[in-house]
FIBAGU-823240 format. One record per atom (N, C-alpha, C): residue in one letter; x, y, z; residue number from 1. Coordinates in steps of 0.05 Angstrom, whole numbers. Example, Ala and Ser with C-alpha at 12.3 -4.5 7.8 and 13.67 -1.06 7.14 Angstrom:
% residues 2
   rest       xx       yy       zz    nr
      A      264     -114      156     1
      A      246      -90      156     1
      A      264      -66      156     1
      S      257      -45      142     2
      S      273      -21      143     2
      S      258        1      157     2
END
This chain:
% residues 300
   rest       xx       yy       zz    nr
      X     -525       91     -696     1
      X     -505       71     -691     1
      X     -504       66     -655     1
      X     -508       42     -648     2
      X     -506       39     -617     2
      X     -477       47     -613     2
      X     -481       55     -582     3
      X     -456       68     -567     3
      X     -446       40     -555     3
      X     -419       40     -559     4
      X     -403       11     -550     4
      X     -395       22     -522     4
      X     -407        5     -502     5
      X     -402        7     -472     5
      X     -373        7     -467     5
      X     -357       -1     -479     6
      X     -328       -4     -476     6
      X     -311       23     -483     6
      X     -326       39     -500     7
      X     -315       63     -501     7
      X     -326       81     -475     7
      X     -352       78     -468     8
      X     -361       95     -446     8
      X     -339       86     -419     8
      X     -331       65     -419     9
      X     -309       59     -396     9
      X     -287       73     -398     9
      X     -279       76     -421    10
      X     -252       94     -427    10
      X     -258      122     -421    10
      X     -280      130     -431    11
      X     -288      160     -424    11
      X     -287      167     -396    11
      X     -302      146     -380    12
      X     -298      148     -350    12
      X     -274      145     -339    12
      X     -256      128     -345    13
      X     -228      129     -338    13
      X     -214      153     -342    13
      X     -218      173     -365    14
      X     -207      195     -369    14
      X     -218      212     -349    14
      X     -247      215     -343    15
      X     -257      230     -324    15
      X     -243      225     -297    15
      X     -246      202     -289    16
      X     -231      197     -262    16
      X     -208      202     -259    16
      X     -191      196     -277    17
      X     -155      203     -276    17
      X     -150      227     -275    17
      X     -169      244     -291    18
      X     -159      273     -300    18
      X     -146      275     -325    18
      X     -147      257     -343    19
      X     -130      265     -368    19
      X     -127      238     -383    19
      X     -124      239     -409    20
      X     -118      219     -424    20
      X      -90      203     -418    20
      X      -64      215     -408    21
      X      -43      200     -403    21
      X      -53      187     -376    21
      X      -63      199     -357    22
      X      -68      187     -327    22
      X      -91      161     -334    22
      X     -107      167     -351    23
      X     -126      142     -361    23
      X     -112      121     -375    23
      X      -93      126     -388    24
      X      -77      106     -402    24
      X      -63       88     -382    24
      X      -50      102     -360    25
      X      -38       85     -335    25
      X      -58       67     -324    25
      X      -82       83     -315    26
      X     -100       67     -303    26
      X     -113       40     -315    26
      X     -116       45     -344    27
      X     -123       20     -364    27
      X     -103        2     -372    27
      X      -76       13     -364    28
      X      -56       -4     -373    28
      X      -55       -7     -409    28
      X      -60       14     -418    29
      X      -58       17     -446    29
      X      -42       38     -456    29
      X      -38       44     -483    30
      X      -19       67     -489    30
      X      -40       94     -492    30
      X      -25      117     -491    31
      X      -49      141     -492    31
      X      -58      139     -521    31
      X      -46      131     -537    32
      X      -59      133     -564    32
      X      -84      117     -566    32
      X      -84       95     -550    33
      X     -109       72     -556    33
      X     -132       90     -540    33
      X     -126      102     -522    34
      X     -149      119     -508    34
      X     -156      140     -525    34
      X     -136      159     -538    35
      X     -149      171     -560    35
      X     -164      163     -578    35
      X     -157      138     -588    36
      X     -170      128     -611    36
      X     -198      121     -601    36
      X     -204      113     -577    37
      X     -229      103     -564    37
      X     -248      126     -559    37
      X     -234      154     -549    38
      X     -251      173     -548    38
      X     -256      185     -573    38
      X     -239      184     -594    39
      X     -245      192     -623    39
      X     -273      175     -634    39
      X     -267      151     -635    40
      X     -293      137     -644    40
      X     -316      136     -627    40
      X     -313      142     -605    41
      X     -340      150     -587    41
      X     -350      174     -596    41
      X     -336      197     -602    42
      X     -347      226     -610    42
      X     -363      221     -639    42
      X     -345      203     -653    43
      X     -357      198     -685    43
      X     -386      182     -679    43
      X     -387      162     -657    44
      X     -414      146     -661    44
      X     -436      167     -648    44
      X     -424      185     -625    45
      X     -450      200     -615    45
      X     -452      227     -635    45
      X     -436      235     -648    46
      X     -436      261     -664    46
      X     -435      280     -647    46
      X     -417      278     -627    47
      X     -414      303     -606    47
      X     -385      304     -596    47
      X     -376      324     -588    48
      X     -347      328     -576    48
      X     -353      318     -544    48
      X     -336      299     -535    49
      X     -336      293     -505    49
      X     -311      303     -488    49
      X     -293      312     -506    50
      X     -277      322     -487    50
      X     -260      351     -500    50
      X     -260      370     -476    51
      X     -241      396     -489    51
      X     -214      394     -485    51
      X     -199      393     -504    52
      X     -168      384     -504    52
      X     -154      416     -500    52
      X     -139      418     -485    53
      X     -127      446     -478    53
      X     -102      438     -469    53
      X      -83      463     -471    54
      X      -55      458     -460    54
      X      -50      445     -435    54
      X      -71      452     -418    55
      X      -70      435     -389    55
      X      -83      406     -389    55
      X      -88      397     -406    56
      X     -101      369     -409    56
      X     -127      374     -420    56
      X     -139      350     -419    57
      X     -172      344     -428    57
      X     -192      344     -402    57
      X     -218      358     -409    58
      X     -234      358     -394    58
      X     -261      346     -407    58
      X     -280      341     -393    59
      X     -306      333     -405    59
      X     -322      357     -416    59
      X     -334      353     -439    60
      X     -354      372     -443    60
      X     -378      364     -433    60
      X     -401      385     -439    61
      X     -425      376     -425    61
      X     -437      345     -433    61
      X     -430      342     -457    62
      X     -443      320     -473    62
      X     -422      300     -457    62
      X     -398      303     -453    63
      X     -378      279     -444    63
      X     -390      271     -414    63
      X     -399      293     -397    64
      X     -408      290     -368    64
      X     -430      272     -371    64
      X     -448      278     -389    65
      X     -475      260     -395    65
      X     -464      229     -398    65
      X     -447      228     -415    66
      X     -439      199     -423    66
      X     -422      190     -401    66
      X     -411      196     -384    67
      X     -394      188     -361    67
      X     -411      183     -338    67
      X     -432      201     -336    68
      X     -451      189     -317    68
      X     -468      166     -321    68
      X     -470      161     -348    69
      X     -484      134     -361    69
      X     -467      116     -353    69
      X     -444      118     -359    70
      X     -420       96     -355    70
      X     -419       90     -327    70
      X     -420      109     -310    71
      X     -419      100     -281    71
      X     -445       89     -268    71
      X     -467       90     -282    72
      X     -490       76     -278    72
      X     -488       47     -289    72
      X     -474       48     -309    73
      X     -474       17     -324    73
      X     -454        2     -306    73
      X     -429       14     -292    74
      X     -414        5     -281    74
      X     -424      -10     -252    74
      X     -443       10     -242    75
      X     -459        3     -216    75
      X     -473      -20     -221    75
      X     -489      -21     -241    76
      X     -508      -45     -245    76
      X     -491      -68     -249    76
      X     -470      -66     -263    77
      X     -452      -92     -267    77
      X     -442     -102     -238    77
      X     -436      -84     -222    78
      X     -428      -90     -198    78
      X     -451     -108     -181    78
      X     -472      -96     -182    79
      X     -495     -111     -168    79
      X     -501     -136     -180    79
      X     -503     -140     -208    80
      X     -502     -169     -222    80
      X     -482     -185     -213    80
      X     -456     -176     -210    81
      X     -435     -191     -204    81
      X     -444     -208     -175    81
      X     -453     -187     -157    82
      X     -461     -195     -133    82
      X     -480     -219     -130    82
      X     -503     -213     -144    83
      X     -524     -228     -150    83
      X     -516     -258     -160    83
      X     -497     -258     -179    84
      X     -488     -283     -193    84
      X     -473     -299     -172    84
      X     -457     -279     -158    85
      X     -438     -295     -139    85
      X     -453     -311     -112    85
      X     -478     -294     -110    86
      X     -498     -308      -86    86
      X     -509     -331     -101    86
      X     -520     -333     -128    87
      X     -529     -350     -135    87
      X     -511     -380     -143    87
      X     -487     -374     -144    88
      X     -469     -395     -148    88
      X     -455     -404     -120    88
      X     -464     -395     -100    89
      X     -452     -402      -77    89
      X     -429     -388      -67    89
      X     -422     -369      -79    90
      X     -392     -355      -73    90
      X     -400     -338      -46    90
      X     -378     -332      -36    91
      X     -381     -312      -11    91
      X     -398     -288      -12    91
      X     -416     -280        2    92
      X     -427     -256       -2    92
      X     -435     -246       25    92
      X     -446     -217       24    93
      X     -454     -205       50    93
      X     -439     -182       54    93
      X     -444     -165       75    94
      X     -430     -141       82    94
      X     -406     -145      104    94
      X     -388     -139      102    95
      X     -365     -140      123    95
      X     -359     -113      129    95
      X     -361     -106      151    96
      X     -355      -76      163    96
      X     -326      -80      180    96
      X     -307      -62      169    97
      X     -283      -61      183    97
      X     -274      -35      196    97
      X     -267      -35      218    98
      X     -266      -11      234    98
      X     -235       -9      242    98
      X     -225       11      238    99
      X     -190       17      241    99
      X     -184       40      245    99
      X     -160       51      250   100
      X     -145       74      251   100
      X     -131       79      224   100
      X     -116      100      221   101
      X     -107      114      202   101
      X      -84       93      187   101
      X      -64       89      198   102
      X      -43       74      186   102
      X      -48       44      179   102
      X      -68       36      198   103
      X      -78        9      187   103
      X      -94       10      163   103
      X     -110       29      161   104
      X     -128       32      136   104
      X     -111       33      115   104
      X      -87       58      114   105
      X      -74       65       94   105
      X      -58       42       82   105
      X      -44       26      102   106
      X      -20        8       95   106
      X      -33      -23       89   106
      X      -53      -30      104   107
      X      -62      -58      100   107
      X      -87      -60       90   107
      X     -109      -44       98   108
      X     -138      -50       89   108
      X     -138      -37       56   108
      X     -132      -11       55   109
      X     -135        0       31   109
      X     -122      -21        8   109
      X     -101      -28       10   110
      X      -83      -47      -11   110
      X     -102      -73      -15   110
      X     -117      -83        6   111
      X     -128     -106        4   111
      X     -156     -104      -10   111
      X     -164      -80      -14   112
      X     -191      -77      -21   112
      X     -199      -90      -51   112
      X     -177      -82      -71   113
      X     -180      -91      -93   113
      X     -179     -119      -99   113
      X     -161     -134      -86   114
      X     -157     -161      -84   114
      X     -181     -174      -73   114
      X     -196     -165      -49   115
      X     -222     -179      -38   115
      X     -241     -174      -59   115
      X     -245     -150      -76   116
      X     -266     -149      -96   116
      X     -264     -162     -123   116
      X     -239     -171     -126   117
      X     -232     -190     -150   117
      X     -236     -220     -138   117
      X     -225     -226     -115   118
      X     -231     -255     -107   118
      X     -259     -260      -95   118
      X     -271     -241      -86   119
      X     -300     -252      -72   119
      X     -318     -227      -79   119
      X     -324     -224     -107   120
      X     -340     -202     -113   120
      X     -373     -199     -100   120
      X     -376     -220      -86   121
      X     -403     -219      -72   121
      X     -399     -208      -45   121
      X     -374     -199      -32   122
      X     -368     -186       -7   122
      X     -372     -155      -10   122
      X     -388     -143        5   123
      X     -395     -116        3   123
      X     -375     -106       32   123
      X     -351      -93       22   124
      X     -335      -85       40   124
      X     -338      -58       51   124
      X     -338      -53       77   125
      X     -343      -25       83   125
      X     -322      -19      104   125
      X     -310        6      100   126
      X     -285       15      118   126
      X     -296       37      139   126
      X     -291       37      163   127
      X     -298       58      178   127
      X     -271       64      193   127
      X     -262       91      190   128
      X     -240      100      212   128
      X     -255      114      234   128
      X     -242      100      257   129
      X     -256      103      280   129
      X     -239      108      306   129
      X     -245      118      327   130
      X     -224      113      351   130
      X     -228       84      358   130
      X     -205       71      373   131
      X     -209       46      385   131
      X     -228       43      402   131
      X     -238       58      420   132
      X     -262       54      438   132
      X     -288       49      422   132
      X     -292       68      407   133
      X     -316       65      390   133
      X     -315       44      369   133
      X     -291       34      359   134
      X     -296        9      342   134
      X     -299      -14      358   134
      X     -288      -15      389   135
      X     -291      -41      399   135
      X     -323      -39      411   135
      X     -337      -18      414   136
      X     -363      -16      422   136
      X     -381      -29      397   136
      X     -374      -16      372   137
      X     -387      -28      349   137
      X     -386      -53      346   137
      X     -359      -66      354   138
      X     -359      -93      349   138
      X     -375     -110      367   138
      X     -373      -99      393   139
      X     -392     -115      416   139
      X     -425     -112      406   139
      X     -433      -88      396   140
      X     -457      -83      388   140
      X     -470     -102      364   140
      X     -444     -109      346   141
      X     -455     -124      321   141
      X     -458     -104      293   141
      X     -444      -80      303   142
      X     -446      -62      281   142
      X     -420      -63      264   142
      X     -398      -77      275   143
      X     -372      -79      259   143
      X     -368     -107      260   143
      X     -354     -117      243   144
      X     -347     -147      242   144
      X     -317     -152      247   144
      X     -302     -130      236   145
      X     -273     -136      249   145
      X     -262     -108      254   145
      X     -249     -110      276   146
      X     -230      -82      286   146
      X     -207      -84      284   146
      X     -191      -61      275   147
      X     -161      -65      275   147
      X     -155      -53      297   147
      X     -133      -62      314   148
      X     -122      -50      339   148
      X      -91      -51      343   148
      X      -81      -37      358   149
      X      -51      -34      356   149
      X      -44      -41      385   149
      X      -21      -52      390   150
      X       -9      -65      417   150
      X       22      -59      419   150
      X       29      -46      438   151
      X       62      -51      444   151
      X       65      -80      450   151
      X       95      -82      448   152
      X       97     -112      447   152
      X       91     -126      474   152
      X       91     -109      500   153
      X       89     -117      521   153
      X       63     -116      535   153
      X       40     -102      515   154
      X       16      -96      530   154
      X        2     -121      537   154
      X      -21     -118      550   155
      X      -33     -139      562   155
      X      -50     -145      537   155
      X      -52     -172      530   156
      X      -65     -184      509   156
      X      -86     -200      515   156
      X      -98     -187      535   157
      X     -125     -202      543   157
      X     -145     -191      521   157
      X     -164     -215      514   158
      X     -189     -210      502   158
      X     -214     -218      509   158
      X     -232     -203      509   159
      X     -259     -214      517   159
      X     -270     -239      511   159
      X     -284     -250      527   160
      X     -293     -274      519   160
      X     -311     -270      495   160
      X     -314     -290      473   161
      X     -330     -289      451   161
      X     -319     -266      428   161
      X     -291     -260      435   162
      X     -278     -246      414   162
      X     -251     -261      408   162
      X     -238     -256      389   163
      X     -211     -269      382   163
      X     -196     -248      368   163
      X     -168     -246      371   164
      X     -151     -230      359   164
      X     -132     -248      343   164
      X     -128     -235      317   165
      X     -109     -250      295   165
      X      -92     -229      288   165
      X      -63     -233      299   166
      X      -42     -217      291   166
      X      -31     -214      264   166
      X      -35     -192      251   167
      X      -32     -184      222   167
      X       -6     -178      219   167
      X        4     -164      237   168
      X       34     -154      231   168
      X       48     -148      255   168
      X       72     -154      259   169
      X       91     -139      280   169
      X      111     -122      267   169
      X      106      -97      271   170
      X      129      -77      257   170
      X      145      -67      280   170
      X      168      -58      271   171
      X      187      -45      290   171
      X      179      -13      300   171
      X      188       -6      322   172
      X      188       20      328   172
      X      207       36      322   172
      X      205       57      315   173
      X      232       73      304   173
      X      232      101      320   173
      X      256      107      320   174
      X      261      136      335   174
      X      266      159      312   174
      X      247      177      317   175
      X      249      197      293   175
      X      260      220      304   175
      X      284      226      296   176
      X      301      247      309   176
      X      300      277      296   176
      X      298      300      310   177
      X      296      326      300   177
      X      327      330      290   177
      X      335      354      276   178
      X      359      364      263   178
      X      381      361      282   178
      X      375      368      307   179
      X      398      375      333   179
      X      406      351      344   179
      X      385      330      338   180
      X      402      304      353   180
      X      415      288      338   180
      X      437      274      348   181
      X      453      258      333   181
      X      440      229      331   181
      X      443      217      311   182
      X      434      189      311   182
      X      442      169      329   182
      X      428      157      345   183
      X      441      141      369   183
      X      446      112      354   183
      X      469       98      369   184
      X      478       72      359   184
      X      462       50      379   184
      X      456       60      402   185
      X      441       44      422   185
      X      422       56      439   185
      X      404       45      453   186
      X      388       54      467   186
      X      399       74      487   186
      X      422       66      504   187
      X      430       85      523   187
      X      442      111      510   187
      X      445      114      483   188
      X      449      139      472   188
      X      430      157      478   188
      X      408      147      484   189
      X      380      169      482   189
      X      373      176      511   189
      X      389      169      531   190
      X      382      175      558   190
      X      391      208      564   190
      X      372      222      577   191
      X      373      248      579   191
      X      360      267      553   191
      X      348      253      535   192
      X      339      266      508   192
      X      309      274      516   192
      X      298      294      500   193
      X      274      302      502   193
      X      252      289      486   193
      X      236      275      493   194
      X      215      259      475   194
      X      188      274      470   194
      X      172      264      452   195
      X      146      274      447   195
      X      127      256      465   195
      X      107      269      474   196
      X       85      251      489   196
      X       66      240      470   196
      X       60      216      476   197
      X       38      203      459   197
      X       11      204      475   197
      X      -10      205      465   198
      X      -34      202      476   198
      X      -36      179      499   198
      X      -40      185      522   199
      X      -48      162      543   199
      X      -66      142      533   199
      X      -55      115      535   200
      X      -66       90      527   200
      X      -62       79      499   200
      X      -48       93      486   201
      X      -41       85      454   201
      X      -15       68      458   201
      X      -12       55      440   202
      X        9       31      442   202
      X       39       51      439   202
      X       35       73      431   203
      X       60       89      430   203
      X       70      100      459   203
      X       49      109      475   204
      X       53      120      503   204
      X       62       93      516   204
      X       48       69      516   205
      X       62       46      528   205
      X       90       42      519   205
      X       92       40      496   206
      X      124       38      486   206
      X      139       57      499   206
      X      132       80      502   207
      X      148      104      512   207
      X      156       97      543   207
      X      131       89      560   208
      X      138       81      584   208
      X      158       54      589   208
      X      155       39      572   209
      X      176       19      572   209
      X      204       26      563   209
      X      207       41      548   210
      X      229       57      543   210
      X      245       70      567   210
      X      224       83      580   211
      X      239       98      603   211
      X      244       84      626   211
      X      232       56      623   212
      X      242       40      648   212
      X      274       28      641   212
      X      281       33      612   213
      X      307       24      609   213
      X      329       45      604   213
      X      317       66      597   214
      X      340       89      600   214
      X      339      106      623   214
      X      322      107      637   215
      X      317      125      660   215
      X      296      144      657   215
      X      293      168      672   216
      X      276      182      668   216
      X      280      203      646   216
      X      262      210      635   217
      X      261      227      606   217
      X      245      249      611   217
      X      253      270      594   218
      X      235      294      592   218
      X      216      291      567   218
      X      193      296      573   219
      X      171      291      557   219
      X      157      316      549   219
      X      150      327      525   220
      X      140      349      515   220
      X      117      345      500   220
      X       94      361      500   221
      X       72      360      482   221
      X       58      329      484   221
      X       39      331      467   222
      X       20      305      467   222
      X        8      301      440   222
      X       14      282      424   223
      X        2      276      400   223
      X      -12      252      399   223
      X      -32      247      381   224
      X      -41      225      378   224
      X      -38      216      345   224
      X      -41      236      329   225
      X      -37      235      300   225
      X       -3      226      295   225
      X        2      213      280   226
      X       33      207      274   226
      X       41      230      257   226
      X       27      243      238   227
      X       32      264      220   227
      X       36      285      235   227
      X       25      290      262   228
      X       28      313      281   228
      X       53      312      297   228
      X       61      279      301   229
      X       88      273      316   229
      X      109      283      295   229
      X      109      280      271   230
      X      130      283      248   230
      X      131      314      247   230
      X      110      330      245   231
      X      113      355      242   231
      X      126      369      273   231
      X      121      356      299   232
      X      134      370      318   232
      X      162      358      320   232
      X      167      336      305   233
      X      201      327      312   233
      X      212      347      285   233
      X      198      351      264   234
      X      214      369      242   234
      X      216      400      259   234
      X      204      405      275   235
      X      202      436      288   235
      X      221      434      313   235
      X      237      410      318   236
      X      259      406      337   236
      X      247      404      365   236
      X      223      394      367   237
      X      208      397      394   237
      X      214      370      408   237
      X      225      352      394   238
      X      233      323      413   238
      X      237      302      392   238
      X      243      279      407   239
      X      242      252      393   239
      X      217      239      393   239
      X      208      232      368   240
      X      186      218      365   240
      X      187      186      365   240
      X      169      174      376   241
      X      168      144      379   241
      X      146      133      357   241
      X      151      129      333   242
      X      134      121      313   242
      X      138       92      302   242
      X      110       77      294   243
      X      119       54      284   243
      X      127       56      254   243
      X      136       34      245   244
      X      148       30      215   244
      X      122       40      193   244
      X      100       28      201   245
      X       81       36      182   245
      X       71       62      175   245
      X       77       84      199   246
      X       72      110      198   246
      X       94      124      179   246
      X      115      114      174   247
      X      138      122      161   247
      X      139      116      132   247
      X      123      109      122   248
      X      125      101       92   248
      X      113      127       77   248
      X      129      127       53   249
      X      117      149       37   249
      X      142      171       46   249
      X      132      200       32   250
      X      148      222       41   250
      X      149      232       67   250
      X      177      241       73   251
      X      179      250      104   251
      X      186      277      101   251
      X      182      291      124   252
      X      198      315      128   252
      X      228      315      125   252
      X      238      335      106   253
      X      267      333      102   253
      X      287      338      129   253
      X      274      354      148   254
      X      286      357      170   254
      X      296      333      191   254
      X      279      310      186   255
      X      278      288      209   255
      X      296      265      197   255
      X      306      251      219   256
      X      324      227      211   256
      X      307      205      229   256
      X      305      182      214   257
      X      292      159      221   257
      X      318      138      229   257
      X      318      130      255   258
      X      337      112      265   258
      X      323       84      278   258
      X      336       66      269   259
      X      335       39      277   259
      X      350       32      299   259
      X      336       31      325   260
      X      357       30      355   260
      X      347        3      368   260
      X      368      -17      368   261
      X      362      -41      383   261
      X      347      -34      407   261
      X      325      -49      416   262
      X      315      -46      443   262
      X      285      -28      442   262
      X      282      -18      422   263
      X      259       -3      415   263
      X      233      -20      418   263
      X      239      -43      409   264
      X      217      -63      405   264
      X      197      -61      386   264
      X      172      -72      390   265
      X      153      -69      365   265
      X      125      -66      372   265
      X      110      -57      350   266
      X       81      -50      352   266
      X       64      -78      339   266
      X       46      -88      352   267
      X       28     -111      337   267
      X        4      -95      326   267
      X       -1     -107      302   268
      X      -26      -95      293   268
      X      -46     -121      291   268
      X      -68     -121      304   269
      X      -83     -146      310   269
      X     -113     -138      299   269
      X     -123     -157      285   270
      X     -153     -154      278   270
      X     -169     -172      295   270
      X     -188     -162      312   271
      X     -206     -175      327   271
      X     -232     -177      312   271
      X     -245     -200      323   272
      X     -270     -209      310   272
      X     -285     -219      331   272
      X     -314     -225      329   273
      X     -327     -241      347   273
      X     -322     -268      342   273
      X     -322     -286      363   274
      X     -315     -314      357   274
      X     -340     -332      379   274
      X     -357     -339      361   275
      X     -380     -356      371   275
      X     -384     -383      359   275
      X     -407     -392      361   276
      X     -416     -415      345   276
      X     -419     -408      320   276
      X     -430     -387      311   277
      X     -432     -376      290   277
      X     -417     -362      274   277
      X     -398     -349      289   278
      X     -381     -330      277   278
      X     -352     -334      286   278
      X     -332     -329      264   279
      X     -335     -314      241   279
      X     -350     -324      220   279
      X     -366     -315      206   280
      X     -375     -328      179   280
      X     -355     -327      158   280
      X     -365     -341      139   281
      X     -341     -345      116   281
      X     -334     -320      105   281
      X     -353     -303      100   282
      X     -344     -276       91   282
      X     -324     -262      106   282
      X     -327     -259      132   283
      X     -311     -247      150   283
      X     -280     -261      154   283
      X     -283     -289      151   284
      X     -260     -302      152   284
      X     -239     -293      125   284
      X     -258     -297      105   285
      X     -244     -289       75   285
      X     -227     -263       80   285
      X     -244     -247       90   286
      X     -231     -217       93   286
      X     -205     -215      109   286
      X     -205     -229      131   287
      X     -185     -232      149   287
      X     -159     -245      135   287
      X     -166     -266      120   288
      X     -145     -278      104   288
      X     -131     -259       85   288
      X     -147     -246       72   289
      X     -134     -224       54   289
      X     -118     -204       67   289
      X     -132     -197       93   290
      X     -114     -178      105   290
      X      -84     -186      116   290
      X      -90     -213      120   291
      X      -60     -225      129   291
      X      -42     -226      104   291
      X      -55     -233       80   292
      X      -37     -233       58   292
      X      -26     -202       53   292
      X      -42     -185       55   293
      X      -36     -157       49   293
      X      -14     -147       65   293
      X      -17     -158       93   294
      X        6     -150      119   294
      X       32     -162      111   294
      X       28     -187      103   295
      X       56     -204       96   295
      X       68     -191       75   295
      X       62     -180       57   296
      X       70     -167       35   296
      X       89     -141       37   296
      X       82     -126       60   297
      X       90     -100       65   297
      X      118     -105       70   297
      X      134      -81       59   298
      X      160      -82       56   298
      X      169      -58       80   298
      X      174      -64      104   299
      X      180      -48      125   299
      X      205      -41      128   299
      X      214      -19      117   300
      X      243      -10      122   300
      X      252       -5      148   300
END
């Protein structure tokens, strides 16, 4: 009896998700439907493909062989779709996007599935890099789109032959340690101790702007990664200046996030080459999808 490739896809989902229940969520079907497909696969092949135990289901040796075959089939189908897209004149080609953690997590990653669905011929490559390295790769043609951050009053100079597209303007938030009362206005933060941000970052420029409004401030430590800033705030070391994107998801219980008038905003921009030939259709399509993903964000 020939193996039904659809059952292999179900087995692959169980393998990737880590169990029948998680695979059902991934495939948007009931757990019983997943179990039925696995049972039929085992009947067709005459082997057990899952070890079912109290902690869930894991692949047997035979199951791993079939899951690997399913991965190869999936990869071949992806390549076939790209070839068909090129034949039919759809957008195709590799587009490399270089960015930083919060931008990749909140904007690029959610857009990847949509880009794959709308433009199957585009091979999207994501690189997490420091801004200076990202800009170097853009200049040298190794990256097509670079995601950058700017404080609201930062110099918006863009080199000749490049163009910035504003994806998102997100508010800065004050992240407070347990001992600091929630401020109602910017002047309430006068004399407070702040965490220092890596020089040259949008957070550092924003902190300098705030110092001009509230007067001299005490600054301790230096952070680059926002997770480090949250850990220092939770430890009572000072107030953090973080953008809304960095505060999505679970936060340490000890910290308080405050919306304070006058903190301003951080701009997330996508920079690309702008010449007679660039951006090409594929790069333009990716930028459009990033704009759509950014516009759908709910920044609390």
